[in-house]
C-alpha positions as CSV (number, residue, x, y, z in Angstrom):
1,X,117.9,100.9,138.3
2,X,114.9,99.8,139.9
3,X,112.8,102.3,139.0
4,X,109.6,103.8,140.9
5,X,108.6,106.8,143.1
6,X,109.1,109.8,140.6
7,X,112.2,111.1,142.2
8,X,113.7,108.1,140.8
9,X,112.8,109.3,137.4
10,X,115.1,112.6,137.7
11,X,118.0,110.0,137.5
12,X,116.7,109.0,133.7
13,X,116.4,112.1,132.2
14,X,119.4,113.7,133.7
15,X,120.7,111.0,131.5
16,X,119.0,112.1,128.3
17,X,119.1,115.9,128.5
18,X,123.1,116.2,129.4
19,X,123.7,113.6,127.0
20,X,128.2,112.9,127.2
21,X,129.0,110.9,124.6
22,X,129.6,107.6,126.8
23,X,126.0,107.5,127.3
24,X,124.5,107.4,123.6
25,X,123.9,104.4,123.4
26,X,122.0,104.5,127.0
27,X,120.0,107.1,125.8
28,X,118.2,105.8,122.8
29,X,117.5,102.6,124.6
30,X,115.7,104.5,127.0
31,X,114.0,107.1,124.2
32,X,112.6,103.4,123.1
33,X,111.4,102.6,126.4
34,X,109.9,105.9,126.5
35,X,108.2,105.4,123.0
36,X,107.2,102.0,123.9
37,X,105.2,103.0,127.1
38,X,107.8,101.3,129.1
39,X,109.2,104.5,131.2
40,X,107.0,107.7,131.4
41,X,109.6,110.1,130.4
42,X,107.0,111.6,128.2
43,X,107.4,115.0,130.1
44,X,110.5,115.4,128.9
45,X,109.0,116.9,125.3
46,X,105.9,117.6,125.6
47,X,103.3,118.3,122.8
48,X,104.0,121.3,120.5
49,X,100.3,123.1,120.7
50,X,100.1,123.7,116.6
51,X,96.8,123.8,114.8
52,X,97.4,123.7,111.8
53,X,95.0,125.5,108.8
54,X,93.1,124.0,106.0
55,X,94.1,124.1,102.5
56,X,92.4,123.9,99.5
57,X,91.9,124.1,96.0
58,X,96.2,123.0,93.8
59,X,98.2,122.2,96.8
60,X,102.1,122.1,96.9
61,X,103.3,118.7,98.1
62,X,106.9,118.2,98.9
63,X,107.8,114.2,98.7
64,X,111.4,113.3,100.6
65,X,113.7,110.4,100.6
66,X,116.6,109.3,101.2
67,X,119.1,106.9,98.6
68,X,121.9,105.3,99.7
69,X,123.1,102.1,97.4
70,X,119.7,101.4,96.2
71,X,119.8,103.7,92.9
72,X,117.9,101.0,91.1
73,X,115.0,101.4,93.4
74,X,115.6,105.1,92.9
75,X,114.9,105.1,89.2
76,X,112.0,103.4,89.7
77,X,110.2,106.0,92.0
78,X,111.9,109.1,89.9
79,X,110.6,107.6,86.1
80,X,107.1,106.7,87.6
81,X,107.2,110.2,88.1
82,X,108.6,111.1,85.2
83,X,106.4,109.2,83.1
84,X,103.2,110.0,85.1
85,X,103.8,113.3,86.6
86,X,100.9,114.8,88.3
87,X,98.6,116.8,87.2
88,X,96.4,118.9,90.5
89,X,99.5,119.4,92.4
90,X,102.9,121.1,92.8
91,X,105.2,118.5,93.5
92,X,108.7,118.7,94.7
93,X,110.7,116.0,94.8
94,X,113.6,116.0,97.5
95,X,116.3,113.6,97.6
96,X,118.8,113.3,100.1
97,X,122.0,111.2,99.2
98,X,126.0,111.6,99.3
99,X,128.2,112.2,96.1
100,X,130.0,108.7,97.6
101,X,127.4,106.8,96.1
102,X,128.3,107.5,92.7
103,X,125.5,105.6,90.8
104,X,122.7,107.8,92.6
105,X,124.6,110.7,92.2
106,X,124.8,110.0,88.6
107,X,121.4,109.0,88.4
108,X,119.8,112.6,89.6
109,X,122.3,114.2,87.4
110,X,120.4,112.7,84.8
111,X,116.7,112.9,86.4
112,X,117.9,116.7,86.4
113,X,117.7,116.8,82.7
114,X,114.2,116.2,82.3
115,X,112.5,119.7,82.8
116,X,108.9,118.3,83.9
117,X,105.5,120.6,84.5
118,X,104.5,121.2,87.8
119,X,107.4,119.3,89.4
120,X,110.6,120.7,90.9
121,X,113.5,118.3,91.6
122,X,115.4,118.9,94.8
123,X,118.8,117.1,95.6
124,X,120.4,117.7,99.1
125,X,123.7,116.8,99.4
126,X,124.9,115.3,102.9
127,X,128.3,113.3,104.1
128,X,127.4,109.9,104.6
129,X,127.8,110.2,108.3
130,X,124.8,112.6,108.4
131,X,123.0,110.7,105.5
132,X,122.9,107.4,107.4
133,X,120.9,109.0,109.9
134,X,117.9,109.7,108.6
135,X,116.2,111.5,110.5
136,X,118.4,114.1,109.9
137,X,117.3,114.8,106.4
138,X,114.1,114.2,107.4
139,X,114.1,116.7,109.9
140,X,116.4,119.5,107.6
141,X,113.0,118.8,105.2
142,X,110.5,119.3,107.8
143,X,111.8,122.8,108.6
144,X,112.5,124.0,105.6
145,X,109.8,122.9,103.7
146,X,107.2,125.3,102.4
147,X,104.5,123.1,101.5
148,X,101.1,122.6,102.4
149,X,101.6,118.4,102.6
150,X,105.4,117.0,103.0
151,X,105.3,112.9,102.5
152,X,108.2,111.8,104.2
153,X,109.0,107.8,102.2
154,X,111.6,106.0,101.2
155,X,113.2,105.3,97.4
156,X,111.7,102.4,97.7
157,X,108.4,103.2,96.9
158,X,106.5,103.9,93.7
159,X,103.5,107.0,93.3
160,X,101.7,105.2,90.3
161,X,100.1,107.7,87.9
162,X,97.0,109.6,89.5
163,X,98.3,109.0,93.3
164,X,99.3,112.4,94.1
165,X,96.0,114.3,92.4
166,X,93.6,111.5,94.3
167,X,95.9,112.7,97.5
168,X,95.0,116.5,96.6
169,X,91.6,115.6,96.7
170,X,91.4,113.8,99.9
171,X,93.8,116.4,102.0
172,X,91.1,119.5,100.8
173,X,90.7,121.2,104.2
174,X,92.0,118.7,106.4
175,X,93.7,119.8,109.5
176,X,95.1,116.1,110.4
177,X,98.5,116.7,111.9
178,X,99.8,113.0,110.0
179,X,97.8,111.1,107.9
180,X,98.8,107.8,105.7
181,X,97.4,105.6,102.7
182,X,95.0,103.3,103.9
183,X,96.0,100.4,101.8
184,X,99.9,100.0,99.6
185,X,100.4,97.6,97.3
186,X,103.7,95.5,97.7
187,X,105.6,93.3,96.0
188,X,107.1,89.8,97.4
189,X,110.4,90.0,98.8
190,X,112.5,90.3,95.4
191,X,115.7,88.3,95.1
192,X,119.0,90.9,94.3
193,X,118.5,89.8,90.5
194,X,114.5,90.6,90.4
195,X,115.2,94.2,91.3
196,X,118.9,94.3,89.5
197,X,119.5,97.2,87.3
198,X,122.5,98.1,84.7
199,X,125.3,99.1,85.3
200,X,125.1,103.3,83.7
201,X,121.4,104.7,85.7
202,X,118.3,105.3,83.9
203,X,115.4,106.5,85.0
204,X,112.1,103.2,84.5
205,X,108.8,102.9,85.7
206,X,108.3,100.2,87.4
207,X,108.6,96.7,86.3
208,X,105.7,95.4,84.7
209,X,106.6,91.9,85.7
210,X,106.5,93.0,89.3
211,X,102.7,91.6,90.9
212,X,101.5,93.6,93.5
213,X,99.3,92.3,96.5
214,X,96.7,95.0,98.4
215,X,97.6,95.1,101.5
216,X,95.8,97.4,104.7
217,X,98.0,99.4,106.7
218,X,97.4,100.4,110.1
219,X,99.5,103.5,110.8
220,X,101.9,105.7,109.4
221,X,104.7,103.9,109.1
222,X,108.4,104.9,107.5
223,X,107.5,105.7,104.1
224,X,103.8,106.4,104.4
225,X,103.9,109.6,106.7
226,X,102.2,112.2,104.7
227,X,102.3,115.3,107.2
228,X,100.7,118.9,107.2
229,X,103.3,121.4,106.4
230,X,102.5,123.4,109.6
231,X,103.1,121.2,111.9
232,X,106.2,119.7,110.0
233,X,107.7,123.7,110.3
234,X,107.1,123.5,114.1
235,X,108.3,120.0,115.4
236,X,110.6,119.0,112.4
237,X,111.4,115.2,112.5
238,X,112.4,114.2,115.6
239,X,114.0,117.6,115.9
240,X,114.5,117.5,120.2
241,X,115.6,113.7,120.5
242,X,119.2,114.5,120.0
243,X,119.9,110.3,119.7
244,X,118.0,110.7,116.5
245,X,120.0,113.8,115.4
246,X,124.0,112.6,115.7
247,X,125.7,111.7,112.7
248,X,126.5,107.2,112.0
249,X,129.3,105.2,110.7
250,X,127.1,102.6,108.8
251,X,123.2,103.6,108.2
252,X,121.0,103.3,111.5
253,X,118.0,101.8,112.1
254,X,115.6,103.4,111.6
255,X,113.8,103.5,115.0
256,X,113.0,107.0,114.7
257,X,109.6,106.1,112.8
258,X,107.8,105.2,115.8
259,X,109.4,108.1,118.3
260,X,107.9,110.7,115.5
261,X,104.3,109.2,115.5
262,X,105.1,108.9,119.8
263,X,105.6,113.0,119.3
264,X,102.6,114.0,117.3
265,X,100.7,111.7,119.8
266,X,99.1,109.7,116.7
267,X,99.1,106.9,114.5
268,X,97.4,108.5,112.6
269,X,94.4,109.1,110.2
270,X,94.0,106.7,106.8
271,X,92.6,107.8,103.6
272,X,91.9,106.1,100.6
273,X,95.0,107.1,98.2
274,X,95.6,104.8,94.9
275,X,98.4,104.0,93.3
276,X,100.6,103.7,96.3
277,X,103.2,100.7,95.5
278,X,106.0,99.6,97.7
279,X,109.2,97.1,95.8
280,X,109.9,95.0,98.7
281,X,113.6,93.7,98.6
282,X,115.4,90.6,100.4
283,X,119.3,92.2,100.1
284,X,119.3,95.5,102.7
285,X,122.1,97.2,100.2
286,X,122.3,100.7,102.5
287,X,123.6,98.9,105.9
288,X,126.9,97.8,106.1
289,X,127.1,94.1,106.9
290,X,129.1,91.3,107.4
291,X,128.9,88.1,105.7
292,X,127.8,86.2,108.9
293,X,125.1,89.6,109.4
294,X,123.6,90.0,105.5
295,X,122.8,86.0,105.9
296,X,121.2,86.1,109.0
297,X,119.0,89.2,107.9
298,X,118.5,87.9,104.5
299,X,117.1,84.6,106.4
300,X,114.7,86.4,108.9
301,X,113.4,88.1,106.3
302,X,112.2,85.4,104.0
303,X,110.7,83.6,107.6
304,X,108.6,86.9,108.0
305,X,107.7,86.4,104.5
306,X,106.6,82.9,105.1
307,X,104.7,83.8,108.0
308,X,103.0,86.3,106.0
309,X,101.9,84.5,103.2
310,X,100.4,82.3,105.6
């Protein structure tokens, strides 16, 4: 299709708006090109006029994770919160999971037994097909949250002691639609053995033997998207992009993170938030891959790690 005059784009727009199932792959490709600035389709999703209200004092913050075959990492995320709960915020810890992931389900049952002052556990069960498209859960959380700010993250991210209290301090009176930590602490690319856990789930803080390196963050990427509650309730999370609200047969690539920033019209504002750490791991357990695909992905991640170090 040769794209030129405005009228030519009507054909493209119709394919997206009507979205018959046989055009699903094409729709996602078109949305990705629009997000990348290669197709002028922004008029299909005009920016919402939201005026976030400044919030001061003790803030309510919701942290949202997804977990599929990553319970060994979720152990550290939840265990860290139990060992060092925030003191200056009312925290809701939300985890989207599927009962078919039995170890994660058992871990959440174990965490439910812990009563932590100022912390509310919120486990939201989805079918695997709905869990496999991360933006479905994130959209549900965005539209239903009552928090002042909502942090969309992943279960490999650890909020260390004092991190959420520091976040509360830097968010006082801010009306940004999207913010993110200026610095994150990363492990090297860890092997399966390094992040392995016992057969039965347990709540544990971050392993002391992990070494971290501080790395600057340039945008509000996937696990570092902290959104004002008023904005989240008004627009959801890619709510109007139907390609990112469809169930999937296997865990879908999380390309909606860029689309979310595109819809907001911002890369986010950087803030000084200490104690944001992330466990980088070689195997991606959430993806259903064949042996060859696993080998290729692992090789690519090792190459990226070597390039990053040099």
